[in-house]
N, C-alpha and C positions, 0 to 999 in steps of 0.2 A: 750340796756344796755351792757356794756363791761363785759364779764365773767372774773372772777379772774383766774390767772394762776394756774394750778394744783399744788398741793404740791409735792415736790420732794419725790422720793421713799425711798431714803436713806440719809436724812439730817445728816450732820456730823459736829462736832466741829473741825475736822482735817483740815489743809489747803488743798484745792483742786487744784491739778496740772493737767493741760492739756498738754500732751506730744505727739508730732508728731514723725513719723519715729521710732516707738517704737518696731517694730517686730524683729530687729536684731541690732548687733553692739553696737554703742554708745547709741542708744535709748533703747535697751533692758537692757544694763547695768545700765543706768540711772533709768529706771523703777524699776529694782530690788533694787538699792540703796535707792531710795526714799520710796519704799514700806517698806523696812526694818526700815526706820526712822519714819514710822508712817503716812506718807502723804496719803491722798486719791488721787486716780489717775484716769484720763480719758486718756487711751492710744489709739493712732490712727496710722494707717498705711494702706497700700493697701492690704497687704497679710493677709486675714481674718483668715485663719487657724492658722498661727503662732501667730497672735495677740490674738485670743481667747485662745489658749493653754497657752500663757504667763499669761493672766489674771487669768486663773484657777490655774496656778502654784503659782502666787503671792497671790491670795485670793480665795480659793475654794468657799467661801460663796457668792461671787459676790457683796458684799455690799460695799467694799472699793476700788475695782478696776473695772472700766467699760471699756470694749473694744468696740471701734467704728470704723469699717473699713471705711477708708476715702481716697479719692483722693484729696490731698491738692491743686491741680491745678484747681479744679472744684468749682465754687462758691456755687452751690446747696449743694455739699458734705460738704464744709466748714461750711455752715450755719446749716446743719443737725448735724454736730459734736457739735457745740456750743449748739444747742437745746437739744441734748442728755445729755450733761453735766449738763445743768440746770434741766432737767427732773429728773435726777438721784440724784444729789447732791444739787441742788438749787443755785449754784454759781460756779464761777471760781476765784481762788485767784492768780494763777500763770500760765502763758503760756510759754512753752518751745518749741521754733521752732527748731526742730532737723532734720526733714526730708530733705534729700539732695541726689542729683545724680551728676554724671559726665559723660562725654563721655569716656567710659571705654577702647576703643581700637581704634587706628588710630587717625588721626588728626581731630580736631573739624570741620575744613572746609570741610571735606569729609563726615561728618555725615549728614544723611537726615534731622535731626531736632535738631541742636545744641542749639537752643533757649529754648528748654525744660529745660535745666539746669538753665536758668534764671527764668523760670516760677516756678520751684520747690524750688530753693534755695533762691530766692529774692522776687519774686512777691507773692508767697504763704505766707511767714512770714509777709509781709507788710499787706496783706489782712486779715490774721487771727488777727494780732494786731489791725487792724481797727475795727474788730468785737468785740473784747474783751475789748478794752480800755475804752469805755464809762462806762461799769460796774465798772471797777477799779477806774476810776476818780470819779464816783459818791460815791463810798465807801471811797475814800481817802486813799486807800491802795492797794497793789498788786505788782506783779513783772513780768516782761517780760524778758526771758532769750533767747538769740539767739545763736545758735551754729555756729560759724564762722569757720575760718581755718587760720593756718599760711600762707596758699596760698593767704589770703587776706591782707598779709603784704609783702610777698616776692612772686612775680608772678611766676607761673609755667605753667599753662594751660589756654589758652585764655578764654574759657567760664567759667570754674570753678573759676578761679581767678577773673574774672569780677563779678561773683555772690558774691564771698566772700569779695572782696573790697567793693561791694555795701552794703552787710549786715553789714559790719563794720561801714561804714559811716552812714547808717540808725540807727544803734544801738546807736552810740555815739551822734548823733544829737537828737534822740528821748529822750535820757536820759536828755539832756539839756532842751529840750522843756517841760519836765515833772518835772523839779526841783521845789520843794516846794509843789507838789501835793500829796506826799505820795506814788506815784507809782515809783518803781525802774526799771531800765533797765540795764541789764548786757550782756556782750559779752564774751563767752568762746570760745577760738580759739585753737583747737587741732593741733598739728603737726601730724606726721605719728603715727597712732595706728592701731592695728589689726582690720580689718573689711573686709567686702566684697569688698569695693572699693580698699583697699590696698593689696589684696590677691596676686597680681603679683609683688609687690615691694620687692626687695631683700635687705631689711634693717632690723636691729634689732628694734623691736617695742614693746612697752608695750601693754597690753590689754586695751580694752575700759573702764575698770573700773577706770582707772586714770582720765578719763574725767568725769565719773559719780560722782566721789568724788569731783572734782572741781565744778561741778554744785551744789552739795549739800552744799558746802562751801559758794558759792555766795548767795544761798537762805538764809543762816543764817546771812551772813555778806556781804551785797550787795557791789559789786565792778564793776567799769565801764568796765574793760577789764582784762581778765585772759588768759595767754598763757600756755598751758600744752601739754606735759611735760615741765618742767622749762628749760631744756637744749636748747629749741628752742628760748628762749628770747635773748641770745647773738647772735644767728645765725641771727635772724631778725634784730638786731642792726647792725651786720656786713654787711648784705645785703644792708642796706641803706647807710652805710659808704663806702663800697668797692663793688660796683655793679659787678665788674668783678669776684669777688669771688662767688657771687650768680650765675653768668653765668656758671662758671665751675661746680658748684654743680648740677645745673639743667641739664646741658649737660651730666654729668657723671651718675647721679643717676635716673633722671626722664625720660629721653628720652629712656631708656632701655625698658620701658613698652609700647612704641608706636610701632605700626606696620608700618614700613617704606615703605611697599608696597603701602600705601595710601588708603587701603581699610578700611572703617569704620566697626565697629562691627555690624553685622546684627541684633543683639539683642538690639542695642541702649544702652541707659544709664542704669546703674545698680544702686542699692540702695547703698548709701554711708555708711549708718550707720547700 
């Protein structure tokens, strides 16, 4: 005889959001924003100490915010994350795929494992969506939010842009596949904002809170695609209209961060958000 599933430890009437890449940058800012708005959170990242510290900061009781250290590239770890969310809250209402990396230093073709960027930024969101989607479809409600990038509209870096062009195509197509089901899909595409990934960029940048607020807005009013900050919208349009202008911008602003000696960063990819 099949045993019934155990009751969740902290059932809640609040919408339950599962957020990856939550320990720093955009993920941390988004967790903070959503917690302040009353959402229940399952926050995931590889860095356990930072993750648990954030959970305690947002909710000392441990009832509304659950920290689950997770490697999003590992199938067992992904499934354990989903199981932990169900054990604690009983359901997942929203999945925010935010975890992301890039090749931080040097050219991607000199990096020992450039395809890890695709595993984290594209494969992991697809697999997590695949795990969560049946529950949302069965309920006829829910939301999947993917954090893309302006680099998924105006190409800058081979592996990173490949992953972000991919997540954009996946998000827009999935939204159409789910029309009429009650499950929404949104893409939030940041330009340069302050984070670990952009620490070496010599540009004026807003903080990650601008992206967190955009995520909060699409949760309340679902939208297919949002570029943030808004100043990047005309830049994306101009890149498509006048590609040579994009070439000049990339050459002048982006290439500065690369090590032209051709040596890859021995530490590999860093956390984007």
